[in-house]
C-alpha positions in Angstrom: 66.5 64.6 148.8 67.0 65.9 145.2 70.5 64.5 144.8 71.3 66.5 141.8 70.4 69.7 143.5 72.3 68.7 146.6 75.4 68.0 144.6 75.1 71.4 142.9 74.7 73.0 146.3 77.8 71.2 147.6 79.9 72.2 144.7 78.9 75.9 144.9 79.4 76.0 148.7 82.9 74.3 148.4 84.0 76.6 145.5 82.6 79.8 146.9 83.5 78.9 150.6 80.2 80.5 151.6 76.7 79.1 152.3 75.0 82.4 151.7 76.8 83.2 148.4 76.0 79.7 147.1 72.4 80.2 148.0 72.3 83.6 146.1 73.9 82.0 143.0 71.4 79.1 143.0 68.4 81.0 144.1 68.0 79.1 147.4 67.5 80.3 150.9 70.2 79.7 153.5 68.0 77.1 155.2 67.6 75.2 151.9 71.4 75.3 151.4 72.1 73.9 154.9 69.4 71.3 154.5 70.8 70.0 151.2 74.3 69.8 152.7 73.1 68.0 155.8 71.1 65.5 153.7 74.0 64.9 151.4 76.3 64.2 154.3 73.7 61.8 155.7 73.5 60.1 152.3 77.3 59.5 152.0 77.8 58.8 155.7 80.6 61.4 156.1 81.1 65.0 157.2 82.0 67.0 154.1 82.3 70.5 155.5 83.5 71.8 158.8 81.5 74.9 159.6 81.3 77.4 162.4 79.6 80.7 162.8 82.8 82.4 161.4 84.2 80.1 158.7 83.9 76.9 156.8 86.3 74.5 155.2 86.1 71.1 153.4 87.1 68.0 155.4 89.5 65.6 153.8 86.5 63.5 152.7 84.9 66.6 151.3 87.9 67.5 149.2 88.0 64.0 147.7 84.2 64.0 147.1 84.4 67.5 145.5 86.8 66.2 142.8 84.4 63.4 141.8 81.3 65.6 142.1 82.8 68.4 139.9 83.8 65.8 137.2 80.3 64.2 137.3 78.4 67.5 137.1 80.6 68.7 134.2 80.0 65.5 132.4 76.2 65.7 132.9 76.2 69.4 131.7 78.1 68.5 128.6 75.8 65.6 127.9 72.8 67.9 128.1 74.4 70.4 125.8 75.2 67.7 123.2 71.5 67.0 122.9 70.4 70.7 123.1 72.1 72.7 120.3 70.4 75.9 121.5 72.3 75.6 124.9 75.8 75.2 123.6 77.2 78.4 125.2 79.5 78.0 128.3 77.9 78.9 131.6 78.5 78.8 135.3 81.4 79.8 137.5 84.9 79.5 136.2 87.5 79.7 139.0 91.0 80.5 137.7 94.3 81.1 139.5 97.0 83.1 137.7 100.2 84.9 138.4 99.6 88.6 139.0 102.3 90.1 136.8 101.5 87.8 133.8 97.9 88.6 134.1 98.3 92.4 134.5 100.8 92.7 131.6 99.3 90.2 129.2 95.7 89.4 129.9 93.7 91.8 132.1 92.7 94.2 129.3 91.5 91.3 127.1 89.4 89.5 129.8 86.3 91.9 129.5 86.2 91.1 125.8 86.3 87.4 126.5 83.5 87.6 129.0 81.4 89.7 126.6 81.3 86.7 124.3 79.8 84.4 127.0 77.1 86.2 129.0 76.2 83.1 131.0 79.8 82.6 132.2 81.1 84.1 135.4 84.9 84.4 135.9 86.3 84.2 139.5 90.0 85.1 138.9 92.5 84.9 141.7 95.8 86.7 141.2 98.6 85.1 143.2 102.2 84.3 142.2 102.2 81.4 144.6 101.3 77.9 143.4 97.8 76.6 144.3 96.4 73.1 144.6 93.7 73.0 142.0 91.6 70.3 143.6 92.0 71.3 147.2 91.4 75.0 146.5 88.6 74.4 144.1 90.1 75.9 140.9 89.1 74.8 137.4 92.3 76.0 135.8 95.6 77.7 136.8 98.3 79.5 134.8 101.8 78.5 135.9 105.3 79.5 134.9 107.7 76.6 135.3 110.7 74.8 133.9 109.0 71.5 134.7 105.6 70.4 135.9 105.9 68.0 138.8 102.3 66.9 139.0 101.8 64.4 136.2 98.1 63.9 137.1 97.4 67.3 135.6 97.0 68.3 132.0 99.2 71.1 130.9 98.8 73.2 127.7 101.8 75.3 126.7 101.0 78.9 126.3 104.3 80.8 125.8 108.0 80.9 126.5 109.3 84.0 128.3 113.1 84.7 128.1 114.7 86.6 130.9 116.9 89.7 130.6 119.4 91.2 133.0 118.8 94.9 133.2 119.0 98.1 135.3 118.3 101.8 134.9 120.9 103.9 133.1 121.6 105.8 136.4 122.6 102.5 138.1 125.0 101.6 135.4 126.5 105.1 135.4 127.2 104.8 139.2 128.1 101.1 139.5 129.4 100.2 136.1 128.0 97.5 133.7 128.8 93.8 134.3 130.8 92.2 131.5 130.6 88.6 132.7 128.2 86.8 135.1 130.8 86.6 138.0 130.7 90.5 138.1 127.2 90.2 139.6 128.7 89.3 142.9 129.8 92.9 143.4 126.4 94.4 142.2 123.2 95.2 144.0 120.9 92.5 142.8 117.1 92.5 143.2 115.6 89.1 143.8 112.2 87.8 142.9 111.6 85.4 145.8 109.1 83.0 144.1 111.3 82.3 141.1 112.7 78.8 140.7 116.0 80.7 140.1 115.7 83.1 143.0 119.0 82.2 144.8 121.1 81.4 141.8 121.1 83.1 138.4 122.3 81.0 135.4 123.9 82.2 132.1 125.1 80.2 129.1 127.6 81.1 126.3 129.5 79.1 123.8 128.5 75.8 125.4 129.5 76.7 128.9 127.2 77.6 131.8 128.0 80.0 134.7 125.8 80.1 137.9 126.0 83.0 140.3 124.7 82.8 143.8 122.8 85.9 144.5 123.3 88.0 147.7 120.8 90.8 147.9 119.5 93.5 150.2 116.0 93.4 148.5 113.9 90.2 148.0 110.3 90.6 147.0 107.4 88.3 145.9 106.2 90.6 143.1 107.8 91.0 139.7 106.1 94.4 139.4 107.9 95.5 142.6 111.2 94.3 141.1 110.5 96.4 138.0 109.7 99.5 140.1 113.0 99.1 141.9 114.8 98.8 138.6 113.2 102.0 137.3 114.3 103.8 140.5 118.0 102.8 139.9 118.2 100.7 143.0 119.9 97.7 141.4 119.8 95.2 138.6 117.8 92.0 138.2 117.1 89.1 136.0 113.4 89.5 135.0 111.1 88.1 132.2 111.6 90.2 129.1 107.8 91.0 128.5 107.6 92.7 131.9 110.2 95.3 130.9 109.9 95.3 127.1 108.5 98.8 127.1 111.1 100.1 129.5 113.9 98.8 127.4 112.4 100.2 124.2 111.9 103.6 125.7 115.3 103.7 127.5 114.1 103.7 131.1 116.1 100.4 131.5 119.1 99.0 129.7 120.1 95.4 129.3 123.5 93.8 130.2 125.3 90.6 129.4 123.5 90.5 126.1 126.0 88.0 124.7 125.0 85.5 127.4 121.8 83.5 127.2 119.7 83.6 130.4 117.0 81.3 131.7 113.5 81.0 130.2 110.2 80.4 131.9 107.5 78.4 130.1 103.9 79.4 130.8 101.3 76.6 131.0 97.6 76.4 131.5 97.1 73.5 133.9 93.8 71.8 134.7 92.6 68.5 136.1 92.7 65.5 133.8 89.1 65.0 132.7 87.6 62.7 130.2 85.1 65.4 129.2 86.4 68.9 129.4 83.8 71.4 130.6 82.9 74.0 127.9 83.7 76.8 130.2 87.3 75.5 130.6 87.6 74.8 126.9 86.7 78.3 125.8 89.0 79.9 128.4 91.8 77.7 127.1 91.2 78.8 123.6 91.1 82.4 124.8 94.5 82.0 126.6 96.1 80.5 123.5 94.8 83.3 121.3 95.8 86.0 123.8 99.4 84.8 124.2 99.8 84.2 120.4 99.0 87.9 119.6 102.4 89.0 120.8 105.6 87.0 120.9 107.3 86.6 124.2 
């Protein structure tokens, strides 16, 4: 068994969740991929991958082994590059998880330009507002919006701070009136972004005091873009990150309320596993994220 090849095969199969796709990426036949996995399992004395004719998934041992294998392979790749100045460009598959709305409003138009700089790098970008487990799900990096990061084993790099704004369409305010204090929201039609840490209770501060309003709503949704659409249609009002509605506010499609009250803020982080040697593909993507978010103030 060529152990290095077997480890590369295992990593690709685990991250791509496909024997055939791993074989295509590595230029190996399906039989060669299966043989490498079988020999690696025999070597470590444990089953690493559950596989049937329809699906595959890492075992608990496989998930633990993948973390160490990825770290070791990245360290070897970086060692090779340190001795080969010609091969300094990032390469391989970069798997990233990111919130959908943040990506579509702040990053998606810039990503092709990023990839054009690194022709040997492949980006596998998963858009999902739900939080993922980087190690279990095989991601190199995730973008997260949070007031606090509960997993201290991860490295977090701050990207931006997004203030929230309470807003609605002019037609809504014309029909239902404009709230003048947070408690007024109890009589309004509020639209709730379900995945927010503040979904059930909106918080406002003024002159050293804080008011919290428990939200009762007819419309809860897991997409900030859907919240924005409902606002534009005059269905109700919502507390939403300012960058998502900046253009609507500027052009008059939406109007803000409770402007003399400070609302919550969401801090965006780039989160990745703590590694002694950061893989070049992750390093250049981190630099890209910092540059992209610094171009415009949140």
